[in-house]
N, C-alpha and C positions, 0 to 999 in steps of 0.2 A: 303827051310831050310834043311840042311843035318841032318843025324841021330845024329851026334855029337852035332850040334847046338841045335837040339831039346832036347837032353839029358841035355845039359848045362842049357838050358832055364828052363826045368822042375825042375832041381836040385836047381837053384836059387829061383824059385817060392816056392818050398817046404821049403827051408831054411828060406825065408822071412816069410812064414806062421807059421813055428815053432817058429821063433823069436818073431813074434807078439803074438803067443799063450803064450809064456813065459813072455813077457814084460807087456802085458795089465793087467793081474791080479795083478801084482806088483803095478800098479798105481791105480787100482780100488778096492783095498782090502777094505772089509767092515770095517767101523769105530769101530764097536764093537769088531771084531776079532783083529784089530790092538791094541785096548785098552787093552784087556785082555792077549794078547800074547806077553807081554814084561816082562822082568825079574822082574820088580817091582811088577807086579800084577798077574803073572802066577799062583801062588798058593793062591791068595787072595780069599776071599768070596765076590764076586761082584754081585750086582743087579742093573738093570737100566731099565728105561722105558722112552721113548720120544714119545710124540704125537703131532700132529698138532691140536692146540686148535680150529682152525676154522672149521675143518672137522671131528675131532675125529679119524683120521687115525693114526694107530700106525706106527711110522717110524723106531724105533729101540727098541729092548727089549732083556733082558737077565735075566732069573729067576725073572720075575717081581712080582710073587705072594709069594715069600719067604721073610719072615721078617728078618731084620738085625738090629744090634745096630745102633741107630740114632744119638747119641751125640746131639748137640744143634739144629739140624733140628726139634727136638720135639717141640721147641718153635713155629714153624710154625703152628702146630696143636693147641697148647694151646691158642695162640693169635687169631687164626681164630675162635675157639669155643667161647672164651670170647666176641669177637666182635659180633658174631651172637646172643649170648644170651642176651647181655646187650646193644648193640648199641654204636656207636662212641662217643655220647655225655654224656654217663653215667658217673657220678661222685660218688666216694665212700665217705660216710659220716663218720666223726669222731665227736662224740658229747661231749659237756661239759654238765654235769647234776649235780643236787644236791639232797640230801635227808635231812630230818630233818626240822628245822624251821628257817626262816630268821627273826631275831629280829629287833626292831626299831633302834637300834644303828649300824646296818649294819653288825652285827655278825651272821655268819651262825652256828647255833647249829646243826651241822651235818657234812657231808663229801662232798667234791667236787670230781666228777668222770670224768675221761677221758674214754669214751666208744668207744672202737676200732671198726672199720668197715672193717679192712683188707686193709687199704691204705698203699702202699709201699713208698709213696712220702713224708711223714712227715720228715722234716729236711734233705731230700735227696739232694745230690750234683748234681743229674741228672735232676730232674723236681720239680715243686711246689714252694711254697712260703718259702723262706729261713728265713723270719722273722715272722713266724706264731705265735711264742710264745708271741710276743709283742701284736699281735691281740687278742690272748686269754686273756691276762691280761686285755685289754680294755673291752672284753666281760664280764669278771667277774665283773669289776667295773660297767659296764652298767646294770648288773643285780642287783646292789645295795649291792654287797658283798665287805666288806673291810677285816674283820678278819674271820678266820675259826676255830671254836672250835671243830676240828675234824682233818681230814687228806685228802690228795689227794690220791685217789684210782684209779688205772688203771683197768678197766674192759676189759680183753682180751678174753672174753668168746665167741667171734664170731668164733674163731678157737679153735680146740681141743689142748690139751697140748702136743701132739706128734709133737714137733717143728722141729725135725730132721727126714727127711724121712728115714724109716728103710732100704731102698734099697741103700742108699748112703754108700760109703766106709769110714772106720775109718780114712784113710789118708786125706779125704776131710773135715771132721767135725772140726770146730774151725777156718776154713779159710774164708776169706771175700767172696769167690766165692761160698761158701756153708753155708750161715748163717742160723741160726734158723728162722723158719717162725712162728712168734708169732702173736697173734691177734692185737698187736700194733707193728708197725715198727717205728724205729727212726734212723735217720742218716744212712740210708741204712743198719742198723744193723751191722755197720762196724766201727772199730776204727783203727787208724794209730799208729804204734809203731816205734819210731825213735831210730835207732841204730848207734853207732860209731864203725867203724871197723879199725883194725890195720893191721900189716903184715899178710900175708897168714899163716893160721894154728892157729892163736890166737883166743880166744873167744871174741866176740863183747861185747860192753858196752851198756846197756839199758839206754837211756837218758830220755825218757818220752813217754806217750801216749796222743793222741788227739782223742776224748775228754778224760779228766782224768776220770777214773772209780775207785772210792775209794776202792770198795770191791775186785777189780781184783788183783790176785796174779799170777805173771808171772815168770816162771823159764826159763831163757834165756840160751840156749845151742848152739846158732848160732855161727858158725865159720866164720872167714875171709878167703877168697879164691881168687885165681887168675881167677875169672870169671867176666862177665860183666852184669849179670842180677840177679834177685831175685830167689833164690832157697831155701827159708826158708819156713817151714811149721809149722802151729799151730796145737796143739792137745788139745782137751778138750771136756767133755761131756756137754749135754744140761743143762742149769741153773747153772752149776758149775762155781765158781769164780776162779778156778785154771786152768791155761793154761801153757803148756810148749811148747817151740819153738825150733825146731832143723833145721838143714840144713846149708846153706851157703849164704853169700852175698859178693859182691865185696870188696876186701881189700882196706884199706887206704882211707876210706870215712869219712869225718867229720860228715855227717848225711846220713842215708839211711833208707827209709821208707818201712816197710812191713806191711801187713794188716791182721787183724783177725776179728772174729765176736763178737759182743757185747753179753755177756751171757744172759742178761735180759734187752732188749731195752725198755720195758714198764716202768721198774723201773727207768732207767736213764732218760727217758722223764719226769716222775713225779718229780724226783729230780730237774731237770732243771727248770721245771715249778714252783716248790716250791721256788726255788731261785729267779726266776723272780718276783714272787708275793711279796716275802720278800723285794726285792730291791725297789718295788713300795710302800712299807710301810705296807704290810699286816703281821699280826701275825697268824701263823698256828700252832695249838697246838701239832700235832703229826707228826711223820715221814711218808713218802709215803709208799704205798704197792701196790702189784699187785694181782688181783684175777682172777680166771678162771671160775667163775660161776656168773650168773646174779642174784645178791643176793637180790635185793630189788627194790621197786618202786622208780623211779627217775623222777625229773622234769628237762627237757631239757632246758638249757638256751642259747645254741649256737650250731650251726652246721658248722663244717669245711668241705669244699669240696675239694676233690682231683682235679688235672687236669683232663680233659676229658679222657675217656678210649682210644681215638685215640692217645693221646700223650703217654700214658703208654705202649701201644703195639708197638708204634714206637721205644721208648727207648728199649723195650725188644728185638725187632728184629734187629734193626740197630746195637746196642752195644752188643747184645747177653747177656743181663743182667739176670743172673740166679735168683737174688733176686726178681726182678719184675715178672719174669715168674712164680716163685713159689707162689707169692701172687695172681696172676691171676688164677693159678690152684686151690688154696684153695677158691678163690672167686667163682669159678664155683661150687665148693662143697657146698658153703654157700647158693646157690640158692634153694637147696632142703633139706639141712641138717643143724641142729643147735645143737651143734657147727659144723662147717665145718671140714671135715676129708679128708685125701688123698683118701680113698676108695670111698667116696661120689663123689669127683671130677672125679675119674677114671670112675665110673659107669655113671655119667652124660654125660661125653664126649663120651663114647661108645654109649649110648642110642641116643644122638643127631645125631651122624653120621650114626648110623644104620637106623634111620628114613629117612635119606637122600639117603639111598640105597648104602652106602659105605661098603666095605668088612671089617667089624670090627673084624672078626675072624683073620685078619692079623694085628691088632692093639694091641700091648702090652705096655700100658703106665702106669708107676708107679710114675712119677713126672711131673712137668711142664716144667722143663728146659732141660731135657735130660742128666743131670749129672750122673744118674744111668746107669751102664752098663747093667742092666736088661731090659731097654727099648728096644723094637724092633718093627719095622713097615716095611711093604712091599713097594716097589716102586709103586705098583698098588694103594695102599691106598693114598699115597702122591699125585700121579698124579690125582686121582679122586677128592680128597679134593681141590687141587689147581685149578682144572677145575671148580668145583662148585664155589669157591671163586671168580674166574675171570668172569665166565659166568652167574651165577645165583644169587649171593649174592647182596643184596641191598647195601652192604657196600664194593663193589668190589674195588672202587677207594681208599678208606681209607686203605684197606688191602694191595693193591699193593704198595702204597706209603710208607708203613711201612717196606718194605723189603730193605736190602742193595743193592747197585748198583755196578756192577763190574767196578773196576778201579776208582770209585768215592767216595763211602761211606762205613762206618762201616766195618764189617768183610770181605767184598768183595773188599775193596779198593786196596789191594795188588795183586789181580788176574786179568788177562786179560787186564791190563792197556796197552795202546799204541798198541792195536790190533783192528781189525775191530769190535770186540764185546765190546769194552769199552763203558759203558753207556747203553748197550742193554740187559744185563743179570740182572734180578731182582730176587734175591734168598736168601735163608737162608742157611748158612753153618753150619757144625757140626764137631767138633774136640775133641776127647778124645784119650787116648792111644790106638793105633792100629785101629782107626776109623777115616775116612774122608768121609763126605757126603755133597752133595749140592742138594737142591730141589727148584724149582722156574720156572721162565719164561725166554725165549729168544725172544726178539722182532726183527723181520725182516721186510723188507719193505712191503712184501705181506702176511705175516702170523706171528702168535705167536706160539712158541713151549712151551709146558709144560713138565717138566722133573723131574725125580728123579734119581740121580746117587749116589750109596752107595757102599763104599769100607770098608770091615772089614778085619783085619789081613793081610795087605800087607807085602811084604818082605822089602820094602824100607822105608826110612825116610819120614816124612809127606811132606816135600818140594818136594821130588821126585814124590810122589803120586799126589800132586797138579799140578805139571808140566804135567803129563800124562792126568789129568782131563782137564786141559786147552786145550791140543792138541785135546782131544775128542770133546770138545765144538766147536772148530774151524773146525774140520773135518765134523761135522754133519750140519754145516751152510754154507758149500761151495756152 
């Protein structure tokens, strides 16, 4: 080989080596670096942790011990705690009880009580017996009661009177997704308001509400607009019968439904029960009322049971039901406090997971649903909790089945569909303004990954963030 041939050979070899040096990193970039170094997330507050559930090996991490706003991923903690404390077969009791004396002519010289237990499913569109009031009428008859020389009283003392979480924003109060959490829930604590809209820019016409709430006074300020979805918001304080509604709905609709929270669901339940008994021939002397103290000794004549807790947590997680989540949160508080309070629930959850060895100094929980922007949890806490629920919990299968499935169900139905991860990601999502999070499991043929991926304050829209998160999940499972 001549000197020139040797020189050319060495030059080509060096060029190929340099080319390989430049190209290989481009194809082997770390998924975490790829995820955070894109315009949508470059300046976002991102935290993540991915572990191999089988071995405990950490595969990917970024600021795993820093707490971030959770949105609805908080429900994963609320439902896990409730399941561990009460078990999947637990049913919440609502009691019918009486005081006074039952006379020989079947007249009750006293009151009929509905004693709440914190069941979110009474009259719910989601779970439970839709015709339960008919069953209650039969129970009253079976107890030998025809007429009531008193009233129907709702005892809502199982929960305290702070029915709106103080950490929720004013914009949320009065809307169906942030209903009051009373000791008695009825019809998901939600009413539907039917509006008629005209041309864009005109004020809509209020047609009716379902159910009808006689005491409710609604000031309708909603405008018709050239939009395709609901952008109307209710405003109103707890227990107030005054609501005003602002915002916009699509123009030129004969009927369009928006939803608000029932100001006093216990009273509405008592009124409906009063009507049912009257239709069955009973005479009831006085109008219903609601109390928040356990006033007197009562004789229980009937116990209404909720669906099993397994169904309630499935509804909570699959549909991301704020109403159910908040009732489970207060239920946790009721285990050690009477009446149940938000603070009691918070302390009980912290104590429970502290005993399991989890880093509760990274858990800042103020509600059950994640609606409050004050909530914050670290990826480490989420992954440790999810690891416990999958590996150590007696109710691992129940919990796992309560989670949405990517491309298949609930709030994950629209992500990772028609990819190799469709049906393999079981997780809870979380979305509020400037927050997008996923926590859960990825099933692969030879292992299960447990993960928490949390993004706060991204630069892009929610859809753009989700797209990057999908890419991350696909990258870490290659």
